[in-house]
Each structure stands twice: as structure tokens, then as C-alpha cells.
C-alpha positions in Angstrom: -83.0 -3.4 -74.6 -80.0 -1.0 -74.5 -82.1 1.7 -76.3 -84.8 1.3 -73.7 -82.4 1.8 -70.9 -80.7 4.8 -72.6 -84.1 6.4 -73.3 -85.2 5.9 -69.7 -81.9 7.3 -68.4 -82.2 10.4 -70.6 -85.9 11.0 -70.0 -85.8 10.7 -66.2 -82.3 10.5 -64.6 -83.7 10.7 -61.0 -86.0 7.7 -61.5 -83.1 5.8 -63.1 -80.9 6.7 -60.1 -83.5 5.6 -57.6 -84.0 2.3 -59.5 -80.2 1.7 -59.4 -79.9 2.4 -55.7 -82.9 0.2 -55.0 -81.4 -2.7 -57.0 -78.1 -2.3 -55.1 -79.9 -2.2 -51.8 -81.9 -5.3 -52.6 -78.8 -7.2 -53.6 -77.1 -6.2 -50.3 -80.1 -7.3 -48.3 -80.3 -10.6 -50.0 -76.5 -11.1 -49.5 -76.9 -10.2 -45.8 -79.7 -12.7 -45.3 -77.7 -15.4 -47.0 -74.7 -14.7 -44.7 -76.8 -14.7 -41.6 -79.3 -17.5 -42.2 -77.9 -19.8 -44.9 -74.2 -19.8 -45.5 -71.0 -17.8 -44.9 -67.4 -18.0 -45.8 -64.8 -18.8 -43.0 -61.1 -19.0 -43.2 -59.1 -21.8 -41.6 -56.4 -20.4 -39.2 -53.7 -22.9 -38.3 -52.8 -26.5 -38.9 -55.0 -28.3 -36.3 -57.2 -29.8 -39.0 -54.4 -31.2 -41.3 -54.7 -33.2 -43.5 -58.4 -32.5 -44.1 -58.0 -28.7 -44.1 -54.9 -26.5 -44.2 -54.0 -23.1 -43.0 -55.7 -20.3 -45.1 -58.3 -22.7 -46.7 -61.7 -21.0 -47.1 -64.8 -22.9 -46.2 -68.5 -22.4 -46.9 -70.3 -22.9 -43.6 -74.0 -23.6 -43.3 -75.4 -21.3 -40.6 -78.7 -20.9 -39.0 -80.3 -23.6 -36.8 -77.9 -26.4 -36.6 -77.8 -29.7 -34.6 -74.3 -31.1 -34.4 -73.6 -34.7 -35.4 -70.7 -37.0 -34.9 -68.0 -36.3 -37.5 -69.2 -32.8 -38.5 -66.6 -30.1 -39.1 -67.8 -27.1 -37.1 -66.9 -23.5 -36.7 -66.8 -22.4 -33.1 -67.0 -18.8 -31.9 -64.2 -17.8 -29.5 -64.9 -16.2 -26.2 -62.8 -13.2 -27.1 -64.3 -11.0 -29.8 -61.0 -10.4 -31.7 -60.0 -14.1 -32.0 -60.4 -16.1 -35.1 -63.1 -18.8 -34.8 -62.0 -22.4 -34.2 -62.4 -25.1 -36.8 -62.7 -28.6 -35.3 -64.5 -32.0 -35.7 -67.3 -33.1 -33.5 -66.3 -36.3 -31.7 -69.1 -36.5 -29.2 -72.5 -34.8 -28.5 -74.6 -34.4 -25.3 -75.0 -37.7 -23.4 -72.0 -39.4 -25.0 -69.1 -40.8 -23.0 -65.6 -40.1 -24.2 -62.4 -41.9 -23.3 -59.0 -41.7 -25.0 -56.3 -44.4 -24.8 -53.3 -42.2 -25.3 -50.9 -45.3 -25.3 -52.8 -46.9 -28.1 -53.7 -43.6 -29.7 -57.4 -44.4 -29.9 -60.6 -42.4 -29.1 -63.5 -44.3 -27.7 -67.0 -42.9 -27.8 -69.8 -44.8 -25.9 -67.5 -47.8 -25.5 -66.6 -48.1 -29.2 -63.3 -47.2 -30.8 -63.7 -44.6 -33.5 -62.6 -45.4 -37.0 -61.0 -42.1 -38.1 -59.6 -42.2 -41.7 -59.3 -38.4 -41.6 -56.7 -38.0 -38.9 -53.0 -37.2 -39.5 -51.8 -39.6 -36.8 -53.0 -41.5 -33.8 -54.0 -39.5 -30.7 -51.0 -39.7 -28.3 -51.0 -36.2 -26.9 -53.0 -35.9 -23.7 -54.5 -32.7 -22.5 -55.4 -31.6 -19.0 -59.0 -32.9 -19.1 -59.8 -36.0 -17.1 -61.1 -39.1 -19.0 -63.4 -40.8 -19.2 -66.0 -38.0 -19.3 -69.6 -37.6 -20.1 -70.6 -34.7 -22.5 -73.4 -32.7 -20.9 -76.6 -32.0 -22.9 -76.2 -29.0 -25.2 -72.4 -29.4 -25.4 -70.1 -31.1 -27.8 -66.6 -32.5 -27.5 -64.4 -31.5 -30.4 -60.9 -32.4 -31.7 -58.7 -31.4 -34.5 -57.7 -33.9 -37.2 -54.0 -33.2 -36.5 -54.4 -34.7 -33.1 -51.0 -34.2 -31.7 -50.9 -30.6 -32.8 -54.3 -29.4 -31.9 -55.7 -27.4 -29.0 -59.2 -28.9 -28.6 -61.6 -30.3 -26.0 -58.8 -32.3 -24.4 -57.6 -29.1 -22.9 -59.4 -26.9 -20.4 -58.5 -23.8 -22.4 -61.0 -25.0 -25.0 -63.0 -27.6 -23.0 -66.5 -28.8 -23.9 -68.2 -26.4 -26.3 -71.7 -25.1 -25.7 -73.9 -25.6 -28.8 -74.8 -21.9 -28.8 -71.1 -21.2 -29.7 -71.3 -23.3 -32.8 -71.5 -20.9 -35.8 -72.3 -23.7 -38.2 -71.1 -26.7 -40.1 -68.5 -26.7 -42.9 -70.1 -28.1 -46.1 -67.3 -27.6 -48.6 -64.0 -26.0 -49.2 -64.2 -22.9 -51.4 -60.5 -22.1 -51.7 -58.0 -23.2 -53.0 -60.0 -23.4 -56.2 -60.8 -26.8 -57.6 -61.0 -28.6 -54.2 -64.7 -28.6 -53.5 -64.8 -31.7 -51.2 -67.7 -32.2 -48.9 -66.8 -33.0 -45.3 -69.2 -35.8 -44.2 -67.4 -38.8 -42.8 -69.7 -41.5 -41.4 
């Protein structure tokens, strides 16, 4: 095989160069299509998803057409172009009612208290949104797993998230190495 490549390289260097450039371009196109339509890496910025995710973790995010479900960890584009995307958990989807009992620390969706084994501590920090609320169609209500240290849908600065702002769903943690957990809690 090496002799064949060396012979081709010596006999027609222009053809070999074109073949090399074509291979690199094809690889770049495939990589681009994967990033746009299948999956992309995203870095966690901050501690709002502790203990599930920590600052500087890298996630592989399934992109493309995505319908959010309860419990999904999602990546949300920010309104400002230069801001890092948000990483939060979907608590409620369009049509759901959300209430939070801050004294008891519990989140209630559609009249049922959520069982949340993934949170750092009970939800005692209120935001400035009024509860109970109904999530409009094509929106989601999101919260960080580190409830008392998360800026999320409880606050008007984040509010309810339009589905079109969802970049995708986290499917596993890529870095730190050796921690390839899948994030589906149901």
C-alpha cells in the first residue's frame, strides 16, 4: 500500500494534492453536518447544575429537531450573542401547571410533587415569578439542580423558555474523562 501511494505521489503530484485537499474538505463537511444536525460539544459554565454537572464539564448535546420532555437536561441559547448558553433541567412543558412550595422546598407539576433525586438541596429560594403558573404551548419551565444557587425560570431574567431557543438535549458528559453518564431521570 505504501509503495502504491509513493508511486502515485511521484508520478502525479498535482493529482495527489487534489485528492488530499478533497479528503480534508470531505472530512470537514461531515464534521460540520454532525455538529449542525446530530451532536455538538457544549461546556458547562457555573455551578447551577451541581451535583449532576459541575463547572467546566463538557457535554455531548443531541441537536437537530428536538421535543423537550420532563427531566431532560437542555442547552438554551442566550438572548445576547456573546453569552454562554444556559444548561438547565426541563421541569414542565407547554400546558403544564407549575407551583413551588418554598417553605417545604417542593416543586409541584400538574398537582403532583416531583421526586427529584438529582437536586443538591430542596427548593427554598423563591424568584420573582408568580406561582402557580401555566406554561404556554411551545415554552418550557427550567430549573438548575443546585436550586438555591441557580438563575432559572423562577426569575424573570430567564423566565419561560421558547422551544426555539433550545439548542438540544445533553446525552452524556464527555469530560472529565471516564464519567460518561447518561442524563435521563424518569
